[in-house]
Each structure stands twice: as structure tokens, then as C-alpha cells.
C-alpha positions as CSV (number, residue, x, y, z in Angstrom):
1,M,0.0,0.0,0.0
2,R,1.0,3.6,-0.4
3,A,2.0,5.7,2.6
4,V,3.5,9.2,3.3
5,Q,6.8,8.6,5.0
6,V,9.5,10.5,6.8
7,I,12.8,9.1,5.6
8,T,15.0,11.7,7.1
9,T,13.9,14.3,9.7
10,T,14.7,17.3,7.5
11,G,11.2,18.7,7.1
12,P,8.2,18.7,4.7
13,A,10.1,19.0,1.5
14,D,11.7,15.6,2.0
15,L,8.6,13.5,2.6
16,E,8.1,10.5,0.2
17,V,5.1,8.5,-0.8
18,R,6.3,4.9,-0.6
19,D,5.0,1.4,-1.0
20,V,5.0,-0.3,2.4
21,A,3.6,-3.5,3.9
22,E,0.0,-3.5,4.8
23,P,-0.7,-3.3,8.6
24,V,-1.5,-6.5,10.5
25,P,-4.2,-5.6,13.1
26,G,-3.9,-6.7,16.7
27,P,-6.8,-8.3,18.6
28,D,-8.1,-4.9,19.8
29,D,-7.6,-3.1,16.4
30,V,-9.9,-2.3,13.6
31,L,-8.6,-2.3,10.0
32,V,-9.8,0.7,8.1
33,E,-9.6,1.6,4.4
34,V,-8.5,5.3,4.6
35,H,-10.2,7.9,2.4
36,S,-9.1,11.2,4.0
37,V,-6.4,12.2,6.4
38,G,-6.2,15.4,8.5
39,V,-3.0,17.4,8.5
40,S,-1.9,18.8,11.8
41,F,0.9,20.8,13.5
42,P,2.3,17.6,15.1
43,D,2.9,16.2,11.6
44,L,5.1,19.2,10.9
45,L,7.1,18.7,14.1
46,L,7.4,15.0,13.4
47,S,8.8,15.6,10.0
48,R,11.6,17.6,11.6
49,G,12.2,15.3,14.6
50,E,11.0,18.1,16.9
51,Y,7.9,16.4,18.5
52,Q,7.8,14.8,21.9
53,L,7.4,11.4,20.1
54,R,10.4,10.6,18.0
55,P,9.9,7.4,16.1
56,E,12.8,6.0,14.2
57,P,12.7,6.7,10.4
58,P,11.3,5.6,8.1
59,F,7.8,6.1,9.6
60,T,4.4,7.1,8.3
61,L,2.8,10.5,9.2
62,G,-0.9,11.2,9.8
63,A,-2.9,11.4,13.0
64,D,-6.6,11.9,12.1
65,F,-8.2,9.7,9.5
66,A,-11.6,8.8,8.1
67,G,-12.7,5.8,6.0
68,V,-14.5,2.5,5.9
69,V,-14.0,-0.5,8.2
70,V,-12.4,-3.5,6.4
71,S,-12.4,-5.9,9.4
72,G,-13.5,-5.4,13.0
73,A,-11.5,-6.2,16.1
74,A,-10.9,-9.9,16.8
75,S,-11.8,-9.2,20.4
76,G,-15.3,-8.1,19.3
77,E,-15.0,-4.8,21.2
78,G,-16.3,-1.5,19.9
79,G,-19.1,-2.7,17.7
80,L,-17.4,-1.6,14.5
81,Q,-18.3,-3.9,11.7
82,P,-17.0,-4.1,8.0
83,G,-18.6,-1.5,5.8
84,M,-19.1,1.0,8.6
85,R,-17.9,4.6,8.1
86,V,-15.5,5.7,10.8
87,C,-13.0,8.3,11.8
88,G,-10.1,7.9,14.3
89,V,-6.9,9.2,15.7
90,A,-3.4,7.9,16.3
91,P,-0.1,9.4,17.3
92,Y,1.1,8.9,13.7
93,G,0.8,6.3,10.9
94,S,-2.5,7.2,9.4
95,A,-1.4,8.8,6.1
96,A,-1.7,5.4,4.3
97,E,-4.2,3.5,2.3
98,L,-4.9,1.2,5.2
99,V,-4.6,1.7,9.0
100,A,-4.9,-0.7,11.9
101,N,-6.2,1.4,14.8
102,P,-7.3,0.6,18.3
103,V,-11.1,0.4,18.7
104,G,-10.8,2.7,21.7
105,S,-9.7,5.6,19.4
106,T,-11.9,4.8,16.4
107,F,-15.4,6.3,16.2
108,R,-18.6,5.7,14.2
109,L,-19.0,8.5,11.7
110,P,-22.5,9.7,11.0
111,D,-23.8,9.3,7.5
112,D,-24.3,13.0,7.0
113,V,-20.6,13.8,7.9
114,S,-18.2,13.6,4.9
115,F,-14.9,11.8,5.1
116,D,-13.1,15.1,4.9
117,E,-15.1,16.4,7.8
118,G,-14.4,13.1,9.6
119,A,-10.7,13.5,9.2
120,A,-11.0,17.0,10.7
121,L,-12.8,15.9,13.8
122,P,-10.9,13.7,16.3
123,M,-7.7,15.4,17.4
124,N,-9.0,19.0,17.3
125,Y,-12.4,18.4,18.7
126,L,-11.3,16.0,21.4
127,T,-8.6,18.4,22.4
128,A,-11.1,21.3,22.5
129,H,-13.4,19.2,24.7
130,F,-10.6,18.2,27.0
131,T,-9.4,21.8,27.2
132,L,-12.8,23.3,28.1
133,A,-14.6,20.6,30.0
134,E,-11.7,18.8,31.8
135,R,-9.0,21.4,32.3
136,A,-10.8,24.8,32.3
137,G,-13.9,23.5,34.1
138,L,-16.0,25.7,31.8
139,R,-19.4,26.7,33.1
140,E,-22.4,27.7,31.1
141,G,-22.6,31.4,30.6
142,E,-18.9,32.0,30.8
143,T,-16.9,33.9,28.1
144,V,-14.1,32.2,26.2
145,L,-11.4,34.0,24.2
146,V,-9.8,31.8,21.5
147,L,-6.5,32.8,19.9
148,G,-5.6,31.4,16.5
149,A,-9.3,31.1,16.0
150,S,-9.3,30.4,12.3
151,G,-7.2,27.2,12.5
152,G,-8.2,23.7,13.2
153,V,-7.9,23.8,17.0
154,G,-9.3,27.3,17.1
155,T,-12.5,26.6,15.1
156,A,-13.1,23.4,17.0
157,T,-12.7,25.3,20.3
158,L,-15.2,28.0,19.2
159,Q,-17.8,25.3,18.4
160,V,-17.3,23.1,21.4
161,A,-17.4,26.2,23.7
162,R,-20.8,27.2,22.2
163,G,-22.0,23.7,22.6
164,L,-21.1,23.9,26.3
165,G,-23.1,27.1,26.6
166,A,-20.3,29.7,26.6
167,R,-20.0,33.1,24.8
168,T,-17.1,33.0,22.4
169,V,-14.7,35.7,21.2
170,A,-12.3,34.9,18.4
171,A,-8.9,36.7,18.0
172,V,-7.4,36.5,14.5
173,S,-4.7,38.3,12.5
174,T,-6.5,39.1,9.3
175,H,-10.0,40.0,8.0
176,E,-9.9,36.8,5.9
177,K,-9.4,34.7,9.1
178,A,-12.1,36.7,10.8
179,A,-14.6,35.5,8.2
180,V,-13.6,31.9,8.9
181,A,-14.0,32.4,12.7
182,R,-17.5,33.9,12.1
183,V,-18.6,30.9,10.0
184,A,-17.3,28.6,12.7
185,G,-19.7,30.3,15.1
186,A,-17.8,33.0,17.0
187,D,-20.1,35.4,18.8
188,E,-17.6,38.2,18.5
189,V,-14.4,38.6,16.5
190,V,-11.4,40.9,17.2
191,L,-8.2,41.5,15.3
192,L,-5.0,40.3,17.1
193,E,-3.5,43.8,16.9
194,G,-4.9,45.6,19.9
195,F,-7.0,42.6,21.0
196,R,-6.6,43.2,24.7
197,D,-8.4,46.6,24.6
198,A,-11.0,45.2,22.2
199,V,-11.8,42.3,24.5
200,R,-12.0,44.6,27.5
201,G,-14.5,46.7,25.6
202,L,-16.6,43.7,24.6
203,T,-16.8,42.5,28.3
204,G,-17.4,45.9,29.9
205,G,-13.9,45.9,31.3
206,R,-14.4,42.7,33.2
207,G,-12.3,40.4,31.0
208,V,-12.9,36.8,29.9
209,D,-13.3,33.7,32.0
210,V,-11.2,31.4,29.8
211,V,-8.5,32.0,27.2
212,V,-7.6,29.1,24.9
213,D,-4.1,29.7,23.4
214,P,-2.8,27.1,20.8
215,V,-0.4,29.8,19.4
216,G,1.9,31.1,22.1
217,G,4.3,33.8,21.1
218,D,3.9,37.6,21.5
219,G,0.2,37.6,22.3
220,F,0.5,35.4,25.5
221,T,1.1,38.3,28.0
222,D,-1.8,40.3,26.7
223,A,-4.0,37.2,26.7
224,L,-3.2,36.8,30.4
225,R,-4.1,40.4,31.0
226,T,-7.6,39.9,29.5
227,L,-8.6,37.4,32.2
228,A,-11.3,38.3,34.6
229,P,-10.8,37.4,38.3
230,Q,-10.5,33.6,38.7
231,G,-10.0,33.3,34.9
232,R,-8.0,30.5,33.4
233,L,-5.5,30.7,30.5
234,M,-5.2,27.3,28.8
235,V,-1.8,26.6,27.2
236,V,-2.6,24.3,24.2
237,G,0.5,24.7,22.0
238,F,3.0,27.0,20.4
239,A,2.1,27.2,16.7
240,A,3.5,30.7,16.4
241,G,7.0,29.2,16.5
242,Q,8.3,32.2,18.6
243,G,9.5,30.3,21.5
244,I,7.8,29.4,24.7
245,P,6.3,32.3,26.7
246,E,7.2,32.9,30.3
247,V,4.8,33.8,33.1
248,R,5.5,36.3,35.9
249,V,3.8,34.4,38.7
250,N,3.1,37.4,40.8
251,R,0.5,38.4,38.3
252,L,-1.3,35.1,39.0
253,L,-1.3,35.9,42.7
254,L,-2.4,39.6,42.4
255,H,-5.3,38.9,40.0
256,N,-6.3,35.4,41.2
257,V,-5.9,33.9,37.8
258,D,-4.5,30.5,36.5
259,V,-2.3,29.3,33.7
260,R,-3.0,25.7,33.0
261,G,-1.3,23.2,30.6
262,V,-3.3,21.1,28.2
263,G,-1.8,17.8,27.2
264,W,-4.8,15.9,25.8
265,G,-2.8,13.0,24.2
266,A,-0.7,12.3,27.3
267,Y,-3.9,12.3,29.5
268,A,-6.4,10.6,27.2
269,M,-4.3,7.8,25.6
270,V,-3.5,6.1,28.8
271,R,-7.0,6.0,30.2
272,P,-9.1,3.2,28.7
273,G,-12.5,4.4,27.6
274,Y,-11.8,8.1,28.0
275,L,-11.7,8.9,24.3
276,Q,-15.0,7.0,23.7
277,A,-16.6,8.9,26.6
278,Q,-15.4,12.2,25.0
279,W,-16.9,11.2,21.7
280,E,-20.2,10.4,23.3
281,S,-20.2,13.9,24.8
282,L,-19.6,15.5,21.4
283,A,-22.1,13.3,19.6
284,P,-25.2,15.4,20.4
285,M,-23.3,18.6,19.2
286,L,-22.5,16.8,16.0
287,A,-26.0,15.6,15.5
288,D,-27.6,19.0,15.9
289,G,-25.0,20.9,13.8
290,T,-23.4,22.8,16.7
291,I,-20.1,21.3,15.6
292,R,-19.2,20.9,12.0
293,P,-15.5,21.2,11.1
294,P,-14.7,23.8,8.5
295,V,-12.5,22.0,6.0
296,G,-9.9,24.3,4.4
297,A,-7.5,23.3,1.6
298,T,-7.4,19.7,0.3
299,Y,-4.5,17.9,-1.3
300,G,-3.6,14.6,-2.9
301,L,-1.4,12.1,-1.1
302,G,1.7,13.2,-3.0
303,D,1.3,16.8,-1.8
304,F,1.3,16.1,2.0
305,G,4.6,18.0,2.2
306,R,3.0,21.1,0.5
307,A,0.1,20.9,3.0
308,L,2.6,21.0,5.9
309,A,4.4,23.9,4.4
310,E,1.1,25.9,4.4
311,I,0.9,25.1,8.2
312,D,4.5,26.2,8.7
313,E,3.8,29.5,7.0
314,R,0.6,30.0,9.1
315,R,-1.6,30.3,6.0
316,V,-4.1,27.6,6.9
317,L,-7.8,28.4,7.2
318,G,-9.8,25.7,8.9
319,K,-8.5,22.1,8.8
320,T,-6.3,20.9,6.0
321,V,-7.2,17.5,4.6
322,V,-5.3,15.1,2.3
323,H,-7.2,12.7,0.0
324,V,-5.8,9.2,0.1
325,R,-8.4,7.9,-2.4
326,Q,-10.5,9.4,-5.1
327,Q,-13.4,11.4,-3.5
């Protein structure tokens, strides 16, 4: 089968589509014919050997995938039968024509959700749910500010926050990205330049209850300053590539605010049943249309590297998807 592989950790330009052996599913795995693969920031880091996971090359990229079940788990768990439409998530290895994935991280895909949308769902939306429900302890009626709100994690967070009953404010760098955030469901949109004052104005000077920051970089300190008393800033990632921000902890004490780390994968992957419980929490939002991933650019399998370059240059709107098979 064909797969997108990292042969040397020198970045997106050196990825190769290779013929590799088909996977052999274990007793708790489901074998899936992959149609679409989501492209994510961890793929970029993996291609450079900069991610916390460092598999030995050659290895296959790809975390999110969507497709059709070829064979169910030998253990009989999960209720996933041949012919069912599914999506799933793995640390890597999904950018291939077939993937063997644990039933615990493979999910039934509703018939009205496309494969492209399915490939945009698991990592971003489960991360958003973990961020808001588990780590932030979001309460109905609170206000959430989302940085990098036009990207995959950002748009997912806007939608899940609304599904949990929150008011959402999106911070973006351009008017084009503002339009994406509005379509994703942001109640308010502000430009990144001067966002601190704009957010204060929108909240009557009080500030927001939760900030979700998958970007890091120069906006971090101003994001911290937008928090209302007992507000929580959620550190999701550092997509800006500007280094890791530092916190003056006296500010936390003086204003009674928190900075909390969000490591969804490290938490969820070692807790049996947790991912499925998250998916069950998201299912009603998916059914009523509250969450519906905005798919951005789509590419063929041979252009996986070009898709990663778009992420590296921060030109992505919505979730980038690669087609493994003819759509």
C-alpha cells in the first residue's frame, strides 16, 4: 500500500510516498480503508524530529483519518463492523491506504458527515473538549477567548465552547481569518493587533473567564491580562514558533488567575474508555450541527509536504485534509 513517510527528519520538502507493507491488526484493532487524512501541526514537528514522540525513520505520518472498516477487532470490542464509516486518531501512521487502529480511538462517523469532515474531527475536537470541560472547568454562561481562532484547533474550540453554553470571542490576525471564525460560530471577532483593549471593551472591562491559546508567542502576555478574576488561560500549543512564553507568577497571585497546561494526548491515551466517553459527549453537538469542522484546503497524497508547508507558514484556514483515495 502507499503511505506518506518521513525518511529523514529534514522537514516537509523531503517526505516520500512509498509502497509499504499492509498493517496487521492486533486483537483490539480495527482495520480501516482510509479515504481522508487530517494534516496537523504535530505532523510538521514529526517531519523535523521536533515532536515529543520521536519514532525511528522511516515512519508514516498522519494522526486523524476517516474511511471504511475492512475488518472489525478480533476481540469483538467496539461494535465496529465491516462497511461502517468511521474516523479515528493515532499518534502517527494514518497517512496510508490502510490503517490498523485501536477500537478505543476509532469512532462511528454519522452518514451526513463527509470523510473530509471526519478527518478534521478527532484530534482537534477531542482536544477542545478536554481543554474546556476537563482542564478549564468551563461553566455555562462564561466567556471564552480563542487565539488562533481560524485554524483547526481554534475553530473546534469555538464550536465546542458554544455547545457547552459559553459566549465566544475569536482573536485572528486578518480579516480573511475573521470571516472563517464567524462561519465557525464565533459570537464576537477581534483582530489580534490591539485585541486586549477590544476584548475589554466587549466585556465591559471585566475580561474573559477562559483564554484558549494554541499559538503562544507575542500575544501570550496580553492574553493573560484579558482574564477576569479567577480566569483560566489554557496553554494548548506554540504554533507561532516564537519560543515558549514565560509567566511572571506574581500576576497570577495579584489577580487570582490561573495558567493551565493542556496535554490531551498524554492524558487521554493512557485512560481506557476516555476517548469514547469524550466522543459520546460530542455526539449530540455533531447531531444538531453545533459542531461541523470547517475544511480548508485539500491535497492529494503526494502533496502532503506542501500541505505541511502551508501550516508552517501559518496560511491555513480551517482544517487541511489530504485525500488518500478518489473522493
